[in-house]
N, C-alpha and C positions, 0 to 999 in steps of 0.2 A: 262590312259595317260591323262594329264591334258591339257588344252587349250594352256598353254605357251609351253610345251613340244611339242605339235602338230605344233604350229606356228614355233618353232626352227626348227623342222624337215623340214618343208615346205620351210622355208628360206633358208636352207642348200642346198636343191635340186635345188632351183632357181638359185643358183651360180655355179653349178655344172652340169654336163650332166645328163638329167632327165633320172631316172630309171623308166620305165614305170610301171613294177610290183610293185615296191615300192610305187609309187603315187597312184596305185590303192587300194593298202592295206590300206593306210592312208585315202583315201576317204571312202571306206566302214567302216573303223574303227569309222570315224566321224559320219556317219550315224547310226551305230549301237549305239551312245550314247542316241539316242532318244529311241531306243529298250530298252536298259538298264534302262533307267530311268522310263519307263512305264511299267517295266516288274512285278510290285507289284500290286496286286488287290488293295490295300489301296491307292497307288498313282493314280491309274485310278479313284478311287471314289473321291479323292482330286481335281483331274482335273475337274470332272463333277460338283463338288460343287462350284468350282471357275468360271464354265461357267455361274453360276448364278449371279455372282458378287463378288466383292472383300470382302475378311473376314479375320479376325484376326487368329492366330494359336489357341486360346482358341475355337473360333467358329468352326473351322474346326476339331479339335480335339473331340469336343462334338458331332458334326453331324456324324462324320465317326466312332465314338463309340471307339477311342483309346486314348492312354495317350499323354500328351502334349509332352513329350520327344520323342516318337515315331512319333508323327505328325511333330515336328520340323526336325527330321532326313529325313523323306520322303520329306517334302519341300525343305530341302537343296539339295537333289538329282535331285528333279524337277528344281530347280533353276540352278544348274551346268549344265544342258542340255538347259537352257535358254527357258523353257516350262512355267515358271512362274517367274513374278517380284515382288518387294517389294517396300512399300513406308511406311516411318514412320509418323505417326500423333500423336503428343504428346507423350505419353507413350506407344502407340500400334504401332506394324507393321502389315501393311495390305499386304495381298498377293492377286495377281490377275493374270489371264492367260496373256501371253505376247502379244497374238495377236488373230485375229479372226482364224487363221489357226491351233491354239491349239485346238480351239472347233470343226473344221472341222475334226481334226485328231481323237479326241476321238469319235466322231460321225462315222467316217469312219472304224476305228479299231473295234467298237463295232458291227456295222453292218456286217462287214467281219466275225467277231466271230459267230454272229447269223446265218449267211448264212452256214458256213461250220462245227459248232460244234453240233452235235446231242444231247449231253448233255446239252448244252446251250438252245437249243431249247425246250427241255423237261422240264428245270427249269423254262422256261418262261410260259408255259402253266399253272402253277400254279398260276399266278399273272395276267394272260391275259385273261383267258377263260370267265371271266365276270368281270364287266358288259359290256355292248354293247360300242364298240370303234369305233371311226372315223379312217380312214385310211389316209395315207399321200396324196393320190390322192384327197382327200376331202379339201384339203387345200383352194382352190380358192373360192369353195362353201361356205365353212364356213367364209371365210372373207367377202364376199358379203352379207351373210345373217346376220352377225354381224354388218356390216355398215348400214344395213337397219333395225337394231333393231328386227330382226325376232328371233334370238337366243341371249342368254346371255353367254358370255364367261368368266368364273371364273378363276382367277389365284389363287390357293390356297397355294402357297409357301409363306414364311415369307414376310412382307412388305418391307423390304429393298431389296430383291431379286426382286420384283416386280418393285421398284423404279430403279433399276440397268438396266432392260430390261425386256420387256413383248410382248406378241402376240398383233397383231393388235385389237383394240376395247376391250381389256380385261378389266375387273375391278378386283381390289384387294380384296380377301376375305379369309384370311389365314384360313387354316384347324382348328386351335384351336379357331377360332372366329365364325366358320360357323354356328354352332349350335345356338348360340344365334342372329344370323343376317338372320334366314331363312325367317322372317318376311318381310325382304326388297326385296325378290325374288318374281318375278311374277310367278304364277302357269300356266299361260296360254302359256308360252313360254318354248322351250327346253334350258336345260341349259348344256353347255359343259364346263367339268372341266379339268384343265391341272396342271402339276406340274414341276418337274425336267427332266422329259424324262421317258423312258419305264421302268426303274428300280426304280422309285420312287412311293410310294404307297399312297402318300396323296391324289391324284385325285381319286384313285380307291375308298378310303375310303369316300372321299366327294361324289362321285357319289352314292355309297351305303347308305348313310345317305340320300341324297336328295330324291332317290327313295322310302326310307321307309316313308318319309314324304309327299309322293304324287306327287313329282315333276316328270317331264320328264327329265331324266338327261343320259348324254353321257360322256364317258371318252375319252379324247383326250390324247394318250400315248406320243406324241411328246412334247418337251419343247422349250426354246428359242434357246438352241444350235442346235437343228434339223433344226429350222427355219432360222438359220443363223444369230441370233440376239444376240450372246453372247456379254457381255457388255465389252468394252475396253475403257480405259481413253486415 
């Protein structure tokens, strides 16, 4: 059912005696639009990518490892449910999440899945069993230590994502430049690396590289969405 059809139904009911059952059906049907729009694994990945900052279809297709045609189709579904918005800049159309609640929705549904699905828990052990990780309860301690300069917080996402939003006191050092910039990092301080969230492997790879080079490094599995810092214009 389209937005216009739903609106027509509601207006019709407003001018006649209210059918409670019919009203409830329409309400649940509208809520189900969010579930339908987010029912695809790739659409969820696109939402996570957009939580990092606005991106073009080309960028989203490349990072989600799908074709431009498929990315466009998925984005149309997300837009029809008002989960994402677009803005044209020159020849490019940029997509972004509609508001912070979309990022919160992604974190909530992912957390629920991790809590309830044994298969997901087993899959996660393959990417979280190493290296050492910080837990969410360590957030305040991490911010205090970073503010005092006792630890170095590295954001290893692409620079444009860092510029859109980043964790407190973090510095940008994209994973593809990390190896060439190791000399800029102090070896007498702990380095905490993060990227896009628990399903992103860039920070894990960064920590492994840092430890191989003699640094004390820790992986922070959370990203800007988990910290409530999803970028919104």
